[in-house]
C-alpha positions in Angstrom: 71.8 154.7 20.8 70.8 158.2 22.6 70.0 158.1 26.5 67.2 160.4 27.6 66.4 161.7 30.7 63.1 161.1 32.1 61.1 164.2 32.4 61.2 165.1 35.9 58.0 166.2 38.2 58.7 170.0 39.6 57.4 168.2 42.6 59.9 165.9 42.9 62.6 168.6 42.0 61.6 170.3 45.1 61.7 167.3 47.5 65.3 167.2 46.5 65.8 170.8 47.0 64.7 170.4 50.5 66.5 167.3 51.7 69.5 169.4 50.8 68.3 171.7 52.6 67.4 169.6 55.6 70.2 167.9 55.2 72.6 171.3 55.8 70.4 172.5 58.1 71.1 169.7 60.1 75.1 169.8 59.8 75.0 173.4 60.9 72.9 172.4 63.9 75.5 169.6 64.9 78.4 171.6 64.0 76.9 174.9 66.3 76.4 171.8 69.1 79.5 170.4 68.8 80.9 174.1 69.1 78.9 175.2 72.0 80.2 171.6 73.7 83.5 172.2 73.2 83.3 176.0 74.3 81.9 174.3 77.4 84.4 172.0 77.9 87.9 173.8 76.7 86.8 177.3 77.6 86.6 179.8 74.4 89.3 179.2 71.6 91.7 181.9 71.0 91.2 184.4 68.4 93.0 185.1 65.5 96.3 186.5 66.4 95.8 190.2 65.4 92.8 190.1 68.1 94.6 188.6 71.2 97.3 191.5 70.1 95.0 193.9 70.4 93.4 192.1 74.0 97.0 192.0 74.7 97.5 195.9 73.9 94.5 196.9 75.7 95.2 195.1 79.0 99.1 196.7 79.0 97.5 200.0 78.6 94.9 199.7 81.1 97.6 198.4 83.4 100.6 201.0 82.9 97.6 203.9 83.0 96.3 202.7 87.0 100.1 202.6 87.6 100.9 204.7 90.9 104.3 206.4 90.3 105.9 205.7 93.9 109.4 206.9 92.3 108.1 210.6 92.0 106.3 211.0 95.4 103.0 212.7 96.3 103.6 215.8 95.0 104.7 214.4 91.0 101.8 211.6 91.3 98.8 212.9 89.8 100.7 214.6 86.6 103.2 211.6 86.0 99.9 209.5 86.0 98.4 212.0 83.4 101.6 211.3 81.5 101.8 207.5 81.8 98.0 207.6 80.5 98.8 210.4 77.4 101.8 207.8 76.0 99.9 204.7 76.8 96.9 206.5 74.5 99.6 207.5 72.0 101.0 204.1 71.7 97.6 202.4 71.2 96.7 204.9 68.3 99.7 203.9 66.2 99.5 200.3 67.3 95.8 199.7 66.7 95.8 201.2 62.8 98.4 198.8 62.2 96.9 195.7 63.6 93.8 196.2 61.6 95.7 196.7 58.4 97.7 194.2 58.5 95.4 190.7 60.5 96.8 188.0 58.5 100.5 189.0 58.9 100.0 188.7 62.7 98.5 185.0 61.8 101.4 184.4 60.1 104.1 186.0 62.8 102.3 183.6 65.3 102.8 180.4 63.0 106.6 181.0 62.4 106.8 181.7 66.0 105.2 177.9 66.7 107.5 176.8 64.0 110.4 178.2 65.5 109.6 176.8 68.9 108.9 173.4 67.5 112.6 173.6 65.6 114.1 174.9 69.0 112.2 171.9 71.5 113.6 169.4 68.5 117.0 170.4 68.6 117.2 170.5 72.8 115.4 167.0 72.5 118.0 165.7 70.3 121.1 167.2 72.2 119.4 166.1 75.6 119.4 162.1 74.1 122.9 162.4 72.7 124.3 163.5 76.6 121.7 161.2 78.8 122.8 158.5 75.9 126.4 158.6 76.9 128.4 155.5 78.6 131.5 155.0 81.0 133.8 154.5 77.4 132.4 157.7 76.1 133.6 159.8 78.9 136.9 158.2 79.0 138.1 158.2 75.5 141.3 160.1 74.1 141.0 163.5 73.3 143.0 165.0 70.5 146.8 165.1 71.9 146.2 161.2 73.0 145.4 161.8 76.5 142.8 160.3 78.3 140.1 162.8 79.6 137.7 161.7 82.2 136.4 164.8 83.0 138.5 164.7 86.5 141.5 166.9 86.7 142.5 168.9 89.9 139.7 171.5 89.4 136.2 171.3 90.5 134.8 171.5 87.4 133.9 168.9 84.4 134.7 169.2 81.3 131.2 169.1 78.7 131.9 168.0 75.3 129.6 170.5 73.4 129.1 169.0 70.1 
């Protein structure tokens, strides 16, 4: 038995298309409203790593260009400032094309840095738990040479077990 679809009216298809467009429009409006609410509450979201690096380079360049040179005195002041500005401009000219050509690399580097930070934080927290979980019995146990080492001796220091 073959199933055939009933013929649809073109106005019915148009109504479905309008409904889909209305749904997409309403979703886009809701998303835009939520983004603006979050922006107002939390401030602007950080951009891509490449954009943030460009902002950092620009800020550092502006600060370096505006520095006065107290070491060189008033005689070499304007000339030294001009040299600093020239060096800063050359550095920006060398860095910005690299950032523009490889924006994904900087995103990956930022993600890798975050993962390294999380791994370091985890290692430090695990070590701190071990340090704080020790009891008095752990501190007075016998060492490898058979002597009891409570960390107290003739010196002012304390023995710290690093493993």
